[in-house]
RONURO-401013 format. One record per residue (C-alpha): x negated, y, z negated; residue in one letter. Coordinates in nm, 3 decimals. Layout:
<atom px="X" py="Y" pz="Z" resn="A"/>
...
//
This chain:
<atom px="-10.690" py="13.722" pz="-29.857" resn="M"/>
<atom px="-10.580" py="13.528" pz="-30.166" resn="S"/>
<atom px="-10.774" py="13.225" pz="-30.305" resn="R"/>
<atom px="-10.752" py="12.997" pz="-30.585" resn="F"/>
<atom px="-10.874" py="12.629" pz="-30.674" resn="P"/>
<atom px="-10.632" py="12.375" pz="-30.560" resn="V"/>
<atom px="-10.637" py="12.224" pz="-30.917" resn="A"/>
<atom px="-10.477" py="12.533" pz="-31.043" resn="A"/>
<atom px="-10.148" py="12.453" pz="-30.872" resn="D"/>
<atom px="-10.011" py="12.118" pz="-30.938" resn="Q"/>
<atom px="-9.763" py="12.160" pz="-30.638" resn="D"/>
<atom px="-10.050" py="12.200" pz="-30.397" resn="I"/>
<atom px="-10.260" py="11.924" pz="-30.573" resn="V"/>
<atom px="-9.974" py="11.678" pz="-30.494" resn="V"/>
<atom px="-9.935" py="11.799" pz="-30.130" resn="R"/>
<atom px="-10.295" py="11.844" pz="-30.010" resn="V"/>
<atom px="-10.449" py="11.561" pz="-30.232" resn="R"/>
<atom px="-10.776" py="11.752" pz="-30.259" resn="D"/>
<atom px="-10.801" py="11.915" pz="-30.628" resn="P"/>
<atom px="-11.196" py="11.997" pz="-30.585" resn="E"/>
<atom px="-11.114" py="12.228" pz="-30.293" resn="A"/>
<atom px="-11.049" py="12.591" pz="-30.287" resn="V"/>
<atom px="-10.748" py="12.702" pz="-30.092" resn="C"/>
<atom px="-10.696" py="13.041" pz="-29.943" resn="F"/>
<atom px="-10.427" py="13.221" pz="-29.743" resn="D"/>
<atom px="-10.472" py="13.490" pz="-29.496" resn="F"/>
<atom px="-10.287" py="13.721" pz="-29.290" resn="L"/>
<atom px="-10.417" py="13.927" pz="-28.983" resn="I"/>
<atom px="-10.121" py="14.144" pz="-28.926" resn="G"/>
<atom px="-10.206" py="14.391" pz="-28.658" resn="D"/>
<atom px="-10.071" py="14.261" pz="-28.327" resn="P"/>
<atom px="-10.286" py="14.494" pz="-28.139" resn="A"/>
<atom px="-10.591" py="14.311" pz="-28.263" resn="R"/>
<atom px="-10.457" py="13.963" pz="-28.196" resn="A"/>
<atom px="-10.625" py="13.735" pz="-27.945" resn="G"/>
<atom px="-10.964" py="13.909" pz="-27.960" resn="R"/>
<atom px="-11.148" py="13.633" pz="-28.164" resn="G"/>
<atom px="-11.165" py="13.836" pz="-28.465" resn="L"/>
<atom px="-10.968" py="13.580" pz="-28.679" resn="G"/>
<atom px="-11.228" py="13.297" pz="-28.673" resn="G"/>
<atom px="-11.523" py="13.546" pz="-28.754" resn="A"/>
<atom px="-11.316" py="13.707" pz="-29.001" resn="M"/>
<atom px="-11.243" py="13.370" pz="-29.178" resn="I"/>
<atom px="-11.603" py="13.237" pz="-29.155" resn="A"/>
<atom px="-11.726" py="13.553" pz="-29.326" resn="E"/>
<atom px="-11.489" py="13.543" pz="-29.588" resn="F"/>
<atom px="-11.576" py="13.177" pz="-29.671" resn="C"/>
<atom px="-11.958" py="13.280" pz="-29.659" resn="R"/>
<atom px="-11.944" py="13.602" pz="-29.851" resn="Q"/>
<atom px="-11.649" py="13.540" pz="-30.091" resn="V"/>
<atom px="-11.571" py="13.174" pz="-30.154" resn="L"/>
<atom px="-11.914" py="13.030" pz="-30.130" resn="V"/>
<atom px="-12.036" py="13.293" pz="-30.397" resn="V"/>
<atom px="-11.710" py="13.291" pz="-30.627" resn="E"/>
<atom px="-11.679" py="12.906" pz="-30.623" resn="Y"/>
<atom px="-12.015" py="12.752" pz="-30.632" resn="P"/>
<atom px="-11.905" py="12.405" pz="-30.716" resn="D"/>
<atom px="-11.631" py="12.375" pz="-30.458" resn="A"/>
<atom px="-11.707" py="12.112" pz="-30.201" resn="P"/>
<atom px="-11.458" py="12.232" pz="-29.958" resn="R"/>
<atom px="-11.240" py="12.515" pz="-29.864" resn="F"/>
<atom px="-10.870" py="12.483" pz="-29.744" resn="L"/>
<atom px="-10.601" py="12.668" pz="-29.583" resn="A"/>
<atom px="-10.242" py="12.537" pz="-29.476" resn="A"/>
<atom px="-10.100" py="12.733" pz="-29.209" resn="P"/>
<atom px="-9.750" py="12.686" pz="-29.073" resn="D"/>
<atom px="-9.793" py="12.431" pz="-28.799" resn="A"/>
<atom px="-9.616" py="12.656" pz="-28.559" resn="R"/>
<atom px="-9.890" py="12.931" pz="-28.607" resn="N"/>
<atom px="-10.121" py="12.834" pz="-28.310" resn="H"/>
<atom px="-10.303" py="13.165" pz="-28.361" resn="R"/>
<atom px="-10.398" py="13.083" pz="-28.726" resn="S"/>
<atom px="-10.484" py="12.710" pz="-28.626" resn="L"/>
<atom px="-10.713" py="12.828" pz="-28.360" resn="G"/>
<atom px="-10.883" py="13.081" pz="-28.584" resn="A"/>
<atom px="-10.934" py="12.823" pz="-28.842" resn="L"/>
<atom px="-11.086" py="12.585" pz="-28.566" resn="R"/>
<atom px="-11.313" py="12.855" pz="-28.455" resn="K"/>
<atom px="-11.432" py="12.912" pz="-28.798" resn="A"/>
<atom px="-11.534" py="12.559" pz="-28.827" resn="G"/>
<atom px="-11.220" py="12.394" pz="-28.991" resn="F"/>
<atom px="-11.076" py="12.049" pz="-28.908" resn="E"/>
<atom px="-10.699" py="11.993" pz="-28.913" resn="Q"/>
<atom px="-10.588" py="11.705" pz="-29.151" resn="G"/>
<atom px="-10.271" py="11.624" pz="-29.329" resn="W"/>
<atom px="-9.940" py="11.760" pz="-29.215" resn="W"/>
<atom px="-9.724" py="11.845" pz="-29.509" resn="I"/>
<atom px="-9.365" py="11.923" pz="-29.538" resn="Q"/>
<atom px="-9.295" py="12.197" pz="-29.826" resn="P"/>
<atom px="-8.977" py="12.112" pz="-30.006" resn="E"/>
<atom px="-8.661" py="12.283" pz="-29.870" resn="A"/>
<atom px="-8.871" py="12.419" pz="-29.577" resn="A"/>
<atom px="-8.774" py="12.375" pz="-29.206" resn="D"/>
<atom px="-9.155" py="12.364" pz="-29.101" resn="Y"/>
<atom px="-9.466" py="12.177" pz="-29.169" resn="A"/>
<atom px="-9.798" py="12.304" pz="-29.282" resn="E"/>
<atom px="-10.116" py="12.161" pz="-29.146" resn="V"/>
<atom px="-10.408" py="12.132" pz="-29.410" resn="T"/>
<atom px="-10.737" py="12.268" pz="-29.253" resn="C"/>
<atom px="-11.061" py="12.193" pz="-29.426" resn="T"/>
<atom px="-11.426" py="12.275" pz="-29.394" resn="A"/>
<atom px="-11.713" py="12.166" pz="-29.617" resn="P"/>
<atom px="-11.888" py="12.470" pz="-29.802" resn="R"/>
<atom px="-12.210" py="12.362" pz="-29.617" resn="G"/>
<atom px="-12.078" py="12.514" pz="-29.315" resn="K"/>
<atom px="-12.098" py="12.861" pz="-29.437" resn="F"/>
<atom px="-12.468" py="12.940" pz="-29.521" resn="G"/>
<atom px="-12.631" py="13.300" pz="-29.515" resn="P"/>
<atom px="-12.639" py="13.463" pz="-29.188" resn="D"/>
<atom px="-12.429" py="13.202" pz="-29.008" resn="G"/>
<atom px="-12.663" py="12.923" pz="-29.092" resn="S"/>
<atom px="-12.565" py="12.594" pz="-29.244" resn="T"/>
<atom px="-12.609" py="12.548" pz="-29.609" resn="L"/>
<atom px="-12.820" py="12.253" pz="-29.728" resn="G"/>
<atom px="-12.675" py="11.917" pz="-29.825" resn="P"/>
//
């Protein structure tokens, strides 16, 4: 999984309009493991154990999967993310869906962090 502050990429800042967020990309590539509910759990743990720790000032976490990727959208939903803007990357024949979750959803041991 890769991650970076949205503000570090001007193109993404313009597209997602949330420079304070931290963006991440993910790939769950083993088809034999698809459809078992592992994606949502993996994303939630990544946010909890990596993003919360590495980006203590980030108010939100963001992913922008291809709108046709229903499995990724479902995994993000199960991890606590909500769909927002649909964006059309330049010269692409598909749209991406910005999915965000506040850092407060990812407290230790699955709890919600304070305000």
